[in-house]
N, C-alpha and C positions, 0 to 999 in steps of 0.2 A: 410825812418820817418813815411809814410804818414801811416801804418797800426799803429803807437801806436800814433800820434794826433789822431786817431778817435778808441781806444782803448775801445774796447766794444762794440760798433757799427758795425754794420755789411756793408762790404761797399763790392758792386757790381762787379760782374767781369767791365764791361764798365766803372763805374764811379773811379776803379784803375788804367787803362789798359788808360784814358782820365787826370788822374791826373800823372800818370811816366813818358809817352807818347808822350802827348799832340797830336797834330796836325799831329803824326803821323799814318801808316797804318801798324796796328797790328797784329796777328793772338793772338786768346784766346790761343793758344798751350804755346807761350813766355811766357803769366801771368804763364803758368802754371809749365812751368819753373823754373823760378827765383822763385816763391813760393816756389818751389822742391829744390833750394839752399838754398835759407833762413833757412828752415826748417834744411836741411842737416849742415852748419855753427853751429846751435843753438843745435843742436842735439837731434830737437824733429821727432815728431812720427808724421801721417797724417792722422793715427787709432788711436792712444793716444794722442792729443795736448796738449803739456802745454803753447805753443805759440802761433800757427796761429791755430786754428779753421778750417776746411770749413765747409761751408753752402752748400748740395747739390744743384745744378744748379744751383743756386743764389751768390755766393762767398766768401769771406771769414771775421774773427771778429779774431782780437789778444783781447788774454783770458786770458797772463801774468799780474800780478799785478802791476799797473803805480802809482807811486804814483806823486805830484805836488809840484814841488821845493817853497819852503818857500820864502817872499819877498828879506829877509836875506840875504837868498842863492844866489838870483837870482844876487843880488848887487855884493855879491861878488864874482861870475859869471863873468859878467858884466866887474869886473878891470879885471879880470884874462883871461880873454879871447881878453881884448884891450891893455895888457903884453904883451898877447902872436904876438896880429897883428902886435907890436912896434918892436920886439925885433924878432922876428921868421919868421915875412911875411907871419905867415900862417893863417886860418879863420878855425873862427867854432862857427856855430848861434846856440843859446842858446833856446831853446824848449819850449814850456805851457806846457807840460808834458813830465817826465821821466819816465824809469823804473830805476834799476842797471844800471848803466854809464857801464860796462863793455858789457852788452849785446844788449845794445844801439848801442856801439862801432862798434861792428860786424852786427850787423843788416845797416850802412850807410856804413862801408868798401864792403859787400857784394852785398847791392844792388848795389852802384857803380859800383863794379865787372860786378853785374847780367848784368844792364843794355849798359854798354862799351861792354860788349860781345855779345850784342844780335847784334849790327852794326853789326861784324864783320861775325856770323852766322847761322843771322835771315832765310836767304834764306835756307838756308843749315838745320836748325833744323828743320823747315819743314818739306821737305823731309822724315827727321830722324824718328817724330814722326808719321805719317802715311803711312801705307800701300800703295804701288803704285794702288791697284787695289780702294782704299779711293778715291783718286784724282783724280781717271780716268771717264769717262763721261759711264752712264750705258749702258750696251750692255751684251747680254744674248743668247745662244745658246739650244735651247733643242737638246738633245745628245739620246735619247730617246723615241717612241711615241706608247709602246704597254701599259703602265700606270700600269707593273709589274715590275717595277722595283724601291726596297724599300732602298738597301742601295749602294753608291757608296762613293768611297775613289778616292782623284789625288793622284797622285808621288811626290815626293818631288822637278824632275827635271820638273813638269809640260808637261810631253810625253804625260804620260799614264792613266788613267782610268782602276780600277777596280770595277767591279759592280754585283748584281746578276740580277739573270731575271728567270719571274716565263711561262714556259709552260705548259699547262695539267697539271696545279697543282703540277709539277714537279720543283723545283730551281735548278740552276748551276750556277757558276763564270766565270764573262767576262773576258779580257783586251782589251779596247779598243785606237789604236792608236791615239792621237786629230787629228795630220798633215796628215792623209791616212786616218782615219775612220775608218781603218781594224780591225775588234772584231776577237779576238781570244777565245775561251772556256779553259778553264784552271781545271776545277771542273766539271765535269758531272752532266748532271739531275739526283735530287735523292727526297726522299719524307723529306727529311731532311727539318727541320725551321732554319733561317740563323737570328741569333739574331746583327751581327755588322761584320766591316772589317778596319782592319788596315795596311798600309804598312811602312812593315821595312824604316828607310830614306835613306837606301843606296841602294832599289828598288828590293831588289835581294828577298826578303823574302813578301809573306803575311799572316797577321795571320788574323783571325776570330771565330769564337761562334757558332755553329750549335748544333742541338739535333736531332735525330730523332722522327717523331710528335709520334712515338705511347710510346716515352720515359716522364716519370714522371719526375716532378724534372728539376734541372737550365740545362743549356747549358753547353758544353767544347768549351774548347778554343782550337785551329791548328793554326799549321803551312806547309804553305807549297811557295814550289819556283814558282817565275810566270810564269815560265817555263812550271808546273803542275807537274804532279807525286802521291805519294800518301800521303797523308797530315799526317803527325804528333801531336797526340793528345800531350798538354802537361802540362795545367789544367783543371781538373773536377769541376762540379758545380759552375756555374760562370752566372752573369745578360752578357746582348749583350754591353754593351760599355768594349771598349779596348782600350788603350796607350801605346806608345812605348815611352821609355825615347830617348833623341837626340843622343845617342850610339848606340841604339837599344842593350841597354842590360837587363834593366828590363821592366816590363811589368806590367801597373797595372788595375786592374778589380775591381769587387762589387759581392758582394754575397749577396743572401735577403734571411733568411732562416723564418722570419715573427714571432717570437718570441717578444715577447713584450719585452725585455730585450736588444735585440738582432734584429732588427729589417733586417736591410743592412746596409752593410758593405764596406770598403774601403780596398784595400787590393795591395800589389804591389810582386810579384815576379824576378827574374830573367827568363831572354827569355828562360831556359830549363825547366824552373817550381819549380826548385830547390829553396830555400830560401822564404819560402811564407813569409811574414809580415802584419797583420793588423796593418791598418792605422788610420782608424776610423771605431766606431760602433753606431749608431742611434737609440731608441726604438721608439715601435711604435710609429702611422702612422707614421713618418718621412724616406721613402725611399732614395738611392740615383742612380743618373741616370747617366749623362756622366762624364767622367771625362780625362782629360788631363796634360801630364809630360809640365811644361815650355820649354820656348827654353834651358835658364841654366841648365837644370835638375835636380835643386834643392825642387821645389815646384809642390806640383800637384793641380788643378784648380779642382772643383767636384760643380757637381747642387744637390742641395739637399732638402727635404721637402715633402710633400702634396696637394696634389689635389680633395679629394673625397667630402670636405666637397664646392666646389663650389670657396674656400677665394684663395685673392694673399700668396700664403704660401711657395710660393718656392725660395730659393738664392743661392746664388752663393758662395763660399767659397774656399781657399784652405790650403794644412798644408804642411809644410816645411818636407818633408820625412827622415831627418837624425833628426829634432831635434823632431817632433811632434807636433811644435808648430801650430795652426789654427788661420784663423784669415776671417774676413769677407773681399769677398772686394769690396762687395757694400750692401747698406743699400736694397736698390730698392727689391720687391718682385714681383714675377711672379704664373699667375695660374700654369702654368706649363713650364720646360725648356727639351727643346730635346736633343740640342746637341749644344757643345761649342767649339770653334777654340782659339790656343795663336795667336797673331798677330808675326807677327819673335822677332821684338825686345824686345819683351813683356811689348810693352807700355800698352797693355790690350788683350778687349779677345770679340771675337764674339762669338755669341747667336743666337740661335730660339729658342724663345720662344713667347707666345702669354701671355694676358693681363688677359683676363677671359676663362667662359671653354667654350665658341662657336665662340671666334676670331679664328682673321688668325695668326699664326706665321709667324713671321718677322725677319729678321736677322738684332738685335741690335748690338751698339757696347759699350762695358763697360771699363774706364778706370780701370787700374790697379794700379794707384796713388791715386787716390780720388772716383773712386766709382761712378761717373759721369756714366748713360748711357743713350743712345738715340737709335732713332730709323735710320737707312740706307737704308733699302728697302722701297721706296715709293710705290710700285705696287701691287695691291691687292689679289696677289699668297703669297700660305701655302709654306712654305719652311721647310724642319725636318735634312737633312745631312747639313753637314761643312767636307769639307777639302781645305787649300791653299796649294798653293805651297811653295818653302821655299822664295821666293822673295817679296808672300803675288801679284804675279802681275794676277792671276786664281784659279779663286774661283767652287769648283763642290759642288753645291746642289741639295736634290732633289725637288720638286714640288708635291706637293699632292693637290686634293679636293674630294669631296664625292658626289656620285651621290645616294639618296635612296629616292625610291614613296614611295607609298600607294597602295598598290591594294587592292580590293575587289572580292570576289572570293563564290560559292557555298561552304559549310561547308563542302555538302558531295564527291565535287569536286573541293580541292582547287590549284588543277593547272590550270584549264580554270578562270583568271581571268583577270581584265581590269583596268587600271590606273586610278586613282582618282586626285589623287595631289602627289606636290611634299609634303614627309612628313622624322622628322629627331627628337625621343628623345618620341615615346609612343602615343598609340593611345588604345582608349575604348568609349562604347558604354555610350548611355543615356537609361534610360530605354523606351523611344518612338522610340527606334531604331536610332539616330538621329547618327554621330562619330564625336567622339573628339579626335583631335588630337595637336603634337605641330607638328609647321615647319618654317623654315627659310627662308621658298621665303619672305620672308618682311622685310632682313636685318638680324632681330634678333631670337632667337628662340623664338617663341609666342604662346597659344595656339587658337587654330578655331577651329569652328565646322562647318558640314556642313551636308546635305541631305547623305541619303543613294544613286545615285544615282550622290555625286560627285558637287550637282550645290546648291546654294545658302549658298555658304562659307563667315563668319563673321571672323573674326579676335578678339576674344574678350581681348589679354591682347596685350597691347605694352609699354614695356619698352627696354632702352637698355641694362638691364642683361639678362640671360638664364631664360626664363617660361620653362618647360618640367613635363612629369610624370603626364599626365591627370587622376582623377577620379573623378568621378559622385558619387552620394550621391545615393542611392535607392531610395529614391522620387522627385530622379531629383533635387529638389531643389541650389544645390551646387556639384560647383567642386573644388575639395582640386588639387593643383599642386603644384612642388616645384618647387623655384624661387630664386636667390642669388644678387636679387637686396638690402638684405640686407647686404651684406660680404660675406655671407655663405649659403650654401642648407638647406633653409629651406622651413616649409611648409606654405601653402597661403591657403587661402577659399574664393571663389566669388562664385556669384550669375550664375545662369545659362547663362544670360544675359551680363557679363564679368563685373557687377556693383557689388563695394562694394568690394572691395578688401585688403584682412585683415592678416597678419599674424599673425599663429597660434602656432609656435614653436617658439622659444626663443635661446635654446640651442644646443639641441643632432641635431636636424634637418633631414632630412629624405626623402626618397618618398612612398607618400601617399599608403596604400593598400585597405586598405577596411575602410568605413562607417558604421558602427551597426545600425538596423535597426527600431532603437528608437530612428536615432537623434541625439545620447549623445557625442559619439565618435568614436574618428579617428585612429586606426592602422594605423601603419608606421613603416619604416627599416630603420635602422639608417645610417648614408653615413660614419663612421666610425668605427662602432663595428659591422656592417651587423648582428645585433639582432631586435628584436621586442619588439618596445616602443605603448603608447597611450597615447591618449592626449585629452579632452575636445575639439568639434570640434566648443567652442568659444575661445579656449585656454585655456592658466594658465599648472597649474604643470605637468609635459613631466613626464612618471611613466615608468619604466622597466615592461615589460609585460613576454619576454618569451628572458633564457637571454642563447641564442643558435645564431652562429653567422654560417646566412647560405648565401646567396648568392642571393636564390631566396625563398620567402616566398610566400606562396597564401592560400586565406582565404577565404571557402565555401560560395557561395551569403546566405546562412542563417545566417552564423553567428557561424558555432558550431565546425566548423574543420579549421584546422593548417596543408599544408600537403607543403614538403621539402625533399632535397633530403639530406641522411644524409649518414658521410663514416660507414662501418658494416666491421673491416678486412679490405680487400682489393679492397671492393666491393662500392660506394655511393647508396645506395636504395631508394627510395623513398614512405618515409613515413607519417603515415598522423595522429595527435596527434586531443583532442578534445582541445576547445581551453579555456572550463570552469577548467577540471583538469589538461589540461596538460598532461594525460596519454596518449600514445602510443594506437591506436588503431589497426591500421593494416600499413601493412608492405611491399611493392610490388619489385618485383628484376626488372631496367631501361633495356631497349630494348636490347642495347649493350651497355654493361661493359667498352669498349676499348673506346667507342666516350665520347665526353665532352658533357658539360651541356648547357643546352641552356634557354631561358625561361620555365616557368612553371602559367598554368593558370587553372582555374577552368571553366567551362563550364556552362551556367544559369542553367540547369537543377539537379547541385550539388551532381552527382551522374556521374561525370568522369571529368579524371583530364586530361589535354592535354600538352605537352611538345616536346620542340624540342633539337635533339640529331647533335652534330658535330662530323661527321669524321675523321680522319686524313688526306681526301685528301678535305675536308671543304664542302662534303657531307650533306647538311641538311635535313634530317626527321624528317617529324609529326608524332610524337607516342600519344597515347591512352591507358589510363588506366580508366579501368571500375572499379569502386567500388566491383560489386558482383563476381569479376573476379580476378584469380589469374595473368596471364598476361598480357601486353601489346602488343599491336597491332598495327603497324605501320600504320601511315593512309595517308600519303604523302610523295612523294619525290617532297622536296622545291628545289631542285639543290643549285650550289656552290655560289649566292649570301650571301652574309653577311644579318641577320637577327635581326633588333634593337628590335623589336616587335611586337607582335596578340594577337587579343579577336577576341572573337565569340560575336556576338546579341542573343538579352534577347529571340531569338525565334531559335535558335540557329541555324539555316537557313543559315545566310551568316558570311562569316572569312576575317577579316582585316588586311593583314600585312605588314609592314613596311620593305621593305627589298633593296640593292642596293651593292655596292661599293665601295672601297677606291682605286683611282688611284693613282701611282706613274711615277715619270718621269724621268732622268738623269737632269741635264741644268749647264752649262758651262757659269761664269759670268768673265768677265771681266774689269766692271767697276761699282762704287756701287752711283756713286755722281750725 
């Protein structure tokens, strides 16, 4: 009756628990259980409530129509009650407010039953609601220490782990017995790239996605015995995320063709590759990431959204495999969701996610009943993979961290470098030769400046959001940069000393590329469309300037030419067009047609383009293309570390580069409390 007596008013959980159980110690899960029983009795739904509404992370509200009984009706009711007490020795207390009598009676009866049942089942219920790992004290053990283990999955019996390992740029797959720490290689090293792993529930087979590094397109799904042997290809053209149904009869996977009306789709198929079925299709730019069959095999939970504009637009949903009906599991949105795993009793999921563009990936628990989401990993580590045993007593995850530095070297010898600072997210030079860069050294990604020798480092921005991709105006007065402090990645402007920080784009947003010599216009690349836009340096109307979609644009120092890589047939060539007429001036073949494209920049002389290519074995090379010559020249071998950005000084004498690596290792967790 508490909900009915307070119809229309939010009752917070603490107040409800005190009213119902008063001085008894009760866990919050018991309140959730009783609300669930009430809904079941009333034929109500948590996702589309008629009677009881859930207010996320706060409490509940009774939302059905409630009518107040008239004074005459009250008198008649009182007489009836007295007669009933005299003749039948029963009691029925009249409330001040009531809605339809039948519903009220059901609520009273079910509430009484639920409260009574709690006293009998409270301890057992608490154990059933939570997986043991959630109530056990935090305990973790690092299983690898190479920094090269990206994927790891735990067997359903919790006895062994399958994981990928990289040595000399070649990947292999191993099994590790947890009790003995013995490691056995089941797939030999190759130049292939792996996207994900899944062990069958009977622990007989390993399913995985991979492709050769020199192959374009998506990955293929394979199956191999855990004892090794020749893998069998079962499905072509998929992304990395796969999941097996509880009976190991079906597999779910994702395909992304990146079309406007079919950007990414979720599929299911038999584990022999037959009977493919498309379940969900999303338009651009909504991608689908990890997906997991529910413990009863009836639904598939999946993560979907986009994070290109720096906003929190990634959500968690599930689809009924048979009917195709979708529902949102939680209204909570995140910047990105990497992996997810159902708890064995299907009460909720564990996910690895982060709340902002440069945040730590933490482990969260999401309720399947009411969508409540809470962080359960309290340490500072970033977690990616998630894999539970069938009893949820053990969890295998991967921890990762980035190690990137800003190096400076002579332009004529880029390998002769020295470290200047930690850096991440962009580097450029001022007209007088100072370095402006983004760094995480103060906890958040901010814009910094320093002398060319690394001295006099100064922090220019200090915001809880991420500030990166700096660009200095030709006269040195302004620094433009990208920030998601307003909720999405927009272009901001500040004075060279960090003062007067002003947002100048409001809609499309993106990364600043070039400020015109007359000081009037800023050109920037859209984060969602990958095309070229322009806006006044003071803000205002945002105009689409060049409607070609490319990962890298570079505008010449005099503002007369645009360079980009354009696909022509089977090759991607370096193309230079007039900024004024947008007509092609010249096309160049790139240094290595098999390599992946990296950053593209103009040198200060306006006559040379520099770009980075990444080979199949992760080798990074720097190439130079003079406008007056037909072929590019390989200028330097920059090694196997990932390159985030580079820039050359105004006098072309110095070369600044941000490079480093991501380290991944497998971790066994036995408690998260």
